[in-house]
C-alpha positions as CSV (number, residue, x, y, z in Angstrom):
1,M,18.3,3.7,1.7
2,K,16.5,4.5,4.9
3,D,13.7,2.2,6.0
4,E,10.4,3.9,5.9
5,E,7.8,3.2,8.6
6,K,5.0,1.1,7.1
7,I,1.4,0.9,8.1
8,A,-1.6,-1.1,7.0
9,C,-4.6,0.3,5.2
10,H,-7.6,0.2,7.5
11,V,-9.8,-1.3,4.7
12,C,-7.7,-3.6,2.5
13,K,-4.7,-4.1,4.9
14,K,-2.2,-3.3,2.2
15,E,1.2,-2.2,3.6
16,I,2.0,1.3,2.6
17,P,4.6,3.9,3.7
18,K,3.1,6.0,6.5
19,A,4.1,9.2,4.7
20,A,2.0,8.2,1.7
21,A,-1.2,7.3,3.6
22,V,-4.5,9.1,3.2
23,H,-6.0,9.5,6.7
24,S,-9.3,10.3,8.4
25,E,-9.2,11.7,11.9
26,G,-11.9,11.2,14.5
27,Q,-12.1,12.5,18.0
28,E,-9.8,9.9,19.5
29,Y,-8.2,8.1,16.5
30,V,-6.5,8.3,13.2
31,L,-7.3,5.8,10.5
32,H,-4.9,5.3,7.5
33,F,-5.9,4.3,4.0
34,C,-3.8,3.4,1.0
35,N,-5.9,5.5,-1.4
36,V,-9.1,7.7,-1.6
37,E,-11.2,4.7,-2.8
38,C,-10.6,2.8,0.4
39,M,-11.3,5.9,2.5
40,D,-14.6,6.5,0.6
41,Y,-15.5,2.8,1.0
42,W,-15.0,3.1,4.8
43,K,-17.1,6.3,5.0
44,K,-20.0,4.6,3.1
45,E,-19.8,1.6,5.5
46,Q,-20.0,4.0,8.5
47,E,-23.0,5.7,7.0
48,K,-24.7,2.3,6.6
49,K,-24.0,1.4,10.2
50,K,-25.6,4.7,11.4
51,E,-28.7,4.1,9.3
52,E,-29.1,0.6,10.8
53,E,-29.1,1.9,14.4
């Protein structure tokens, strides 16, 4: 069995296979998430930060 490249979820830090990650792309970066719930959580936190500025 071939070793798969693993990455950490940007929110919960769970180790997941890179091929299975959900990702969000910005202008200069790619963030990886273990599932849609973590990605949605991150998006909501970003919206809160923008509102506070």
